ROGUPA-350170 format. One line per 8 residues: their letters; for each residue x, y, z of N, C-alpha, C. Coordinates in nm, 3 decimals. Example, Ala and Ser with C-alpha at 12.3 -4.5 7.8 and 13.67 -1.06 7.14 Angstrom:
AS> 1.319 -0.569 0.780 1.230 -0.450 0.780 1.320 -0.330 0.780 | 1.285 -0.225 0.708 1.367 -0.106 0.714 1.290 0.003 0.787
END
This chain:
MALEFNKV> 8.820 13.560 12.137 8.814 13.465 12.247 8.686 13.382 12.235 | 8.700 13.253 12.232 8.585 13.163 12.220 8.520 13.143 12.358 | 8.394 13.107 12.356 8.326 13.073 12.481 8.382 12.942 12.534 | 8.424 12.945 12.660 8.475 12.823 12.722 8.411 12.808 12.860 | 8.377 12.687 12.893 8.311 12.656 13.020 8.391 12.551 13.095 | 8.378 12.554 13.228 8.455 12.462 13.311 8.391 12.324 13.324 | 8.258 12.319 13.330 8.188 12.191 13.343 8.077 12.187 13.239 | 8.096 12.099 13.142 8.003 12.088 13.030 7.943 11.948 13.026
VAVIDVDD> 7.812 11.943 13.005 7.741 11.816 12.990 7.688 11.808 12.848 | 7.731 11.708 12.773 7.680 11.683 12.638 7.573 11.575 12.650 | 7.449 11.612 12.619 7.338 11.517 12.626 7.323 11.456 12.487 | 7.350 11.327 12.478 7.359 11.261 12.348 7.267 11.140 12.343 | 7.207 11.121 12.227 7.137 10.996 12.197 7.225 10.925 12.096 | 7.286 10.815 12.134 7.381 10.748 12.045 7.315 10.701 11.914 | 7.183 10.692 11.912 7.113 10.650 11.792 7.077 10.768 11.701 | 7.118 10.888 11.739 7.082 11.010 11.667 7.196 11.053 11.576
DLAGLVLD> 7.163 11.106 11.460 7.266 11.151 11.367 7.337 11.279 11.412 | 7.287 11.346 11.514 7.353 11.465 11.568 7.452 11.432 11.681 | 7.461 11.307 11.722 7.542 11.269 11.838 7.687 11.316 11.826 | 7.750 11.287 11.716 7.890 11.326 11.698 7.910 11.476 11.699 | 7.823 11.548 11.633 7.834 11.694 11.627 7.811 11.756 11.765 | 7.715 11.704 11.840 7.691 11.755 11.976 7.817 11.736 12.061 | 7.879 11.620 12.054 8.000 11.595 12.132 8.116 11.682 12.084 | 8.130 11.701 11.953 8.235 11.788 11.899 8.222 11.930 11.954
IASKMTSA> 8.101 11.984 11.948 8.078 12.122 11.994 8.099 12.133 12.144 | 8.048 12.035 12.219 8.067 12.037 12.364 8.215 12.032 12.399 | 8.292 11.954 12.327 8.436 11.942 12.350 8.505 12.075 12.324 | 8.467 12.142 12.217 8.527 12.272 12.182 8.491 12.380 12.284 | 8.376 12.366 12.349 8.332 12.468 12.444 8.381 12.441 12.586 | 8.450 12.329 12.606 8.505 12.295 12.737 8.646 12.352 12.746 | 8.674 12.426 12.853 8.808 12.484 12.870 8.911 12.372 12.884 | 9.038 12.407 12.858 9.146 12.309 12.863 9.153 12.238 12.999
SGELHAID> 9.123 12.310 13.105 9.128 12.251 13.239 8.989 12.207 13.287 | 8.891 12.214 13.197 8.753 12.183 13.234 8.718 12.035 13.227 | 8.594 12.006 13.263 8.542 11.870 13.261 8.432 11.859 13.157 | 8.440 11.755 13.075 8.335 11.726 12.978 8.270 11.594 13.017 | 8.139 11.596 13.029 8.063 11.476 13.062 7.969 11.447 12.946 | 7.981 11.329 12.887 7.893 11.286 12.778 7.795 11.185 12.835 | 7.665 11.219 12.828 7.565 11.130 12.886 7.459 11.093 12.783 | 7.404 10.977 12.801 7.292 10.928 12.720 7.189 10.874 12.818
SNPYITTF> 7.065 10.872 12.777 6.959 10.819 12.862 6.911 10.686 12.806 | 6.879 10.597 12.898 6.824 10.467 12.861 6.689 10.455 12.930 | 6.585 10.515 12.869 6.453 10.510 12.935 6.403 10.368 12.949 | 6.336 10.342 13.058 6.282 10.208 13.083 6.149 10.197 13.009 | 6.147 10.117 12.905 6.027 10.099 12.823 5.978 9.957 12.841 | 5.851 9.944 12.875 5.795 9.811 12.892 5.731 9.765 12.762 | 5.716 9.637 12.749 5.648 9.582 12.632 5.498 9.598 12.650 | 5.426 9.567 12.548 5.281 9.578 12.554 5.215 9.456 12.617
ESPYAAGA> 5.298 9.361 12.657 5.245 9.244 12.724 5.193 9.283 12.861 | 5.104 9.205 12.910 5.055 9.226 13.046 5.170 9.207 13.143 | 5.184 9.296 13.242 5.292 9.277 13.339 5.275 9.148 13.419 | 5.157 9.089 13.410 5.132 8.965 13.482 5.167 8.841 13.400 | 5.199 8.862 13.273 5.237 8.750 13.188 5.369 8.692 13.239 | 5.378 8.562 13.233 5.497 8.494 13.284 5.622 8.544 13.212 | 5.716 8.593 13.288 5.844 8.636 13.231 5.847 8.775 13.171 | 5.736 8.846 13.166 5.734 8.978 13.101 5.825 9.078 13.172
IEADAQAH> 5.820 9.081 13.301 5.901 9.177 13.377 6.050 9.144 13.361 | 6.083 9.017 13.369 6.222 8.976 13.353 6.271 9.005 13.211 | 6.187 8.982 13.112 6.224 9.008 12.972 6.248 9.157 12.951 | 6.162 9.242 13.009 6.180 9.386 12.997 6.311 9.430 13.064 | 6.339 9.376 13.181 6.461 9.411 13.253 6.585 9.367 13.175 | 6.577 9.249 13.115 6.689 9.199 13.036 6.710 9.285 12.911 | 6.603 9.323 12.843 6.613 9.408 12.724 6.671 9.545 12.762 | 6.629 9.597 12.877 6.679 9.726 12.925 6.829 9.719 12.953
AMDEERRL> 6.872 9.614 13.017 7.014 9.596 13.049 7.098 9.582 12.922 | 7.047 9.509 12.824 7.118 9.492 12.697 7.128 9.624 12.623 | 7.021 9.704 12.626 7.025 9.834 12.559 7.122 9.928 12.629 | 7.127 9.922 12.761 7.221 10.006 12.836 7.365 9.970 12.798 | 7.393 9.842 12.789 7.526 9.795 12.750 7.562 9.843 12.609 | 7.466 9.833 12.517 7.488 9.878 12.379 7.515 10.028 12.375 | 7.435 10.105 12.451 7.452 10.251 12.454 7.587 10.290 12.514 | 7.628 10.222 12.620 7.756 10.252 12.683 7.871 10.224 12.589
EAMNELAD> 7.864 10.113 12.519 7.968 10.079 12.422 7.976 10.184 12.311 | 7.861 10.227 12.260 7.857 10.329 12.154 7.908 10.464 12.206 | 7.873 10.499 12.331 7.920 10.625 12.389 8.071 10.624 12.408 | 8.125 10.513 12.456 8.270 10.503 12.474 8.342 10.515 12.341 | 8.288 10.452 12.239 8.347 10.459 12.105 8.343 10.603 12.053 | 8.231 10.670 12.072 8.216 10.809 12.030 8.314 10.899 12.105 | 8.324 10.881 12.235 8.415 10.961 12.317 8.561 10.935 12.279 | 8.595 10.811 12.251 8.733 10.777 12.214 8.775 10.846 12.085
TRAIKATV> 8.682 10.864 11.992 8.716 10.924 11.862 8.699 11.075 11.859 | 8.617 11.130 11.949 8.586 11.274 11.939 8.621 11.356 12.061 | 8.620 11.299 12.178 8.644 11.375 12.301 8.708 11.284 12.404 | 8.836 11.263 12.389 8.908 11.165 12.469 8.895 11.192 12.619 | 8.885 11.318 12.659 8.879 11.352 12.801 8.739 11.338 12.862 | 8.643 11.299 12.784 8.505 11.296 12.833 8.480 11.183 12.932 | 8.403 11.216 13.035 8.352 11.116 13.128 8.218 11.070 13.071 | 8.200 10.942 13.054 8.081 10.887 12.990 7.988 10.826 13.094
AILDGNPS> 7.858 10.850 13.078 7.759 10.792 13.169 7.630 10.763 13.093 | 7.564 10.656 13.133 7.431 10.622 13.081 7.335 10.635 13.198 | 7.231 10.715 13.182 7.133 10.739 13.287 7.006 10.662 13.257 | 6.936 10.620 13.361 6.807 10.553 13.345 6.695 10.655 13.364 | 6.594 10.648 13.277 6.475 10.730 13.298 6.452 10.835 13.191 | 6.389 10.943 13.233 6.351 11.052 13.144 6.475 11.132 13.103 | 6.504 11.142 12.973 6.628 11.206 12.929 6.646 11.350 12.980 | 6.548 11.437 12.963 6.569 11.576 13.001 6.575 11.594 13.152
QDAASYAK> 6.489 11.526 13.225 6.491 11.539 13.371 6.618 11.481 13.431 | 6.659 11.365 13.383 6.780 11.302 13.435 6.905 11.382 13.401 | 6.911 11.435 13.280 7.026 11.516 13.239 7.032 11.645 13.319 | 6.917 11.708 13.343 6.914 11.830 13.424 6.958 11.802 13.566 | 6.914 11.691 13.621 6.953 11.652 13.756 7.104 11.623 13.762 | 7.155 11.555 13.663 7.298 11.524 13.653 7.378 11.654 13.648 | 7.334 11.748 13.563 7.404 11.876 13.549 7.402 11.955 13.680 | 7.290 11.949 13.749 7.278 12.021 13.877 7.373 11.963 13.981
KLGADLIV> 7.376 11.830 13.993 7.466 11.764 14.089 7.612 11.793 14.057 | 7.643 11.800 13.928 7.780 11.826 13.883 7.819 11.972 13.902 | 7.720 12.060 13.904 7.748 12.204 13.907 7.789 12.253 13.770 | 7.725 12.198 13.667 7.761 12.229 13.528 7.735 12.375 13.493 | 7.819 12.427 13.404 7.805 12.563 13.352 7.725 12.563 13.222 | 7.726 12.451 13.152 7.664 12.445 13.019 7.617 12.303 12.988 | 7.502 12.295 12.921 7.450 12.169 12.867 7.443 12.188 12.716 | 7.493 12.091 12.641 7.484 12.092 12.495 7.395 11.977 12.454
IGSHQKKW> 7.294 12.008 12.371 7.196 11.907 12.330 7.161 11.928 12.182 | 7.119 11.823 12.116 7.079 11.831 11.976 6.928 11.852 11.963 | 6.888 11.912 11.851 6.746 11.932 11.824 6.719 11.911 11.676 | 6.611 11.839 11.649 6.571 11.816 11.510 6.471 11.917 11.459 | 6.439 12.018 11.538 6.351 12.126 11.499 6.221 12.074 11.438 | 6.150 11.997 11.518 6.026 11.936 11.473 5.918 12.042 11.448 | 5.832 12.011 11.356 5.716 12.097 11.333 5.622 12.085 11.452 | 5.531 12.179 11.467 5.446 12.184 11.587 5.368 12.055 11.609
WQRLLEGS> 5.319 11.991 11.502 5.240 11.869 11.520 5.329 11.752 11.560 | 5.455 11.753 11.516 5.549 11.648 11.560 5.581 11.665 11.707 | 5.601 11.791 11.750 5.629 11.816 11.892 5.509 11.774 11.977 | 5.388 11.799 11.925 5.267 11.763 11.997 5.258 11.611 12.015 | 5.287 11.537 11.911 5.275 11.391 11.915 5.395 11.322 11.980 | 5.514 11.370 11.950 5.636 11.302 11.993 5.706 11.369 12.111 | 5.677 11.496 12.133 5.747 11.571 12.237 5.880 11.624 12.185 | 5.947 11.702 12.267 6.075 11.759 12.229 6.168 11.758 12.350
ESADMIRE> 6.270 11.674 12.343 6.365 11.666 12.453 6.441 11.796 12.472 | 6.476 11.863 12.361 6.553 11.987 12.375 6.468 12.096 12.440 | 6.339 12.105 12.406 6.252 12.204 12.470 6.235 12.172 12.618 | 6.219 12.044 12.650 6.209 12.003 12.790 6.339 12.037 12.865 | 6.452 12.014 12.801 6.581 12.042 12.863 6.596 12.190 12.895 | 6.553 12.275 12.804 6.563 12.420 12.827 6.482 12.459 12.951 | 6.365 12.398 12.966 6.281 12.427 13.084 6.341 12.371 13.213 | 6.402 12.254 13.207 6.451 12.184 13.326 6.593 12.224 13.367
APCAVFVV> 6.671 12.278 13.276 6.814 12.298 13.297 6.847 12.395 13.410 | 6.950 12.360 13.489 6.996 12.447 13.596 7.105 12.545 13.551 | 7.135 12.544 13.420 7.242 12.628 13.367 7.211 12.662 13.221 | 7.306 12.725 13.154 7.289 12.760 13.013 7.277 12.634 12.928 | 7.200 12.644 12.819 7.182 12.532 12.727 7.219 12.579 12.586 | 7.304 12.504 12.521 7.343 12.531 12.382 7.278 12.423 12.296 | 7.195 12.464 12.201 7.121 12.369 12.119 7.185 12.359 11.980 | 7.224 12.238 11.944 7.281 12.210 11.812 7.167 12.160 11.724
TTAYKKKL> 7.142 12.227 11.613 7.026 12.193 11.530 7.066 12.117 11.403 | 6.968 12.052 11.345 6.991 11.983 11.217 7.022 12.085 11.108 | 6.966 12.204 11.119 6.996 12.310 11.021 7.145 12.346 11.023 | 7.203 12.351 11.143 7.345 12.381 11.156 7.428 12.267 11.094 | 7.387 12.144 11.118 7.459 12.030 11.060 7.456 12.036 10.908 | 7.340 12.071 10.852 7.329 12.085 10.705 7.418 12.197 10.654 | 7.425 12.305 10.729 7.509 12.419 10.690 7.656 12.380 10.684 | 7.698 12.294 10.777 7.838 12.248 10.779 7.869 12.158 10.660
G> 7.765 12.096 10.606 7.784 12.011 10.489 7.797 11.873 10.521
END
């Protein structure tokens, strides 16, 4: 008997090479009558221009909206090919905090996320969304690693 969950949240970065595998695994772990939610985060990143520069705020907002549209299109395409029953959403803000909040509101049983297994100095400089997710999550977290992807071939 395989592990199956009723409400699964797949936390995906559409720009990541683990995105498809994370969605595949999340789909397999969702029961036949369950719900699969595929989410991506679109953090609000400002430019290095002064916020007082003419048009800087509007330019940042426009770039953010365009990136959200691109991410949503990529998520829908991914869901159409790998997990037809998935509900797709793009969240604004911090990926791990927003995904944990989404999972809590949904009453999720499981969160599936990818990890690149960074070395300690990379985690120090860049951070680790999967480690943050494990700390923030209101439910079980299944981590799909790059090592597992390599093992699959």
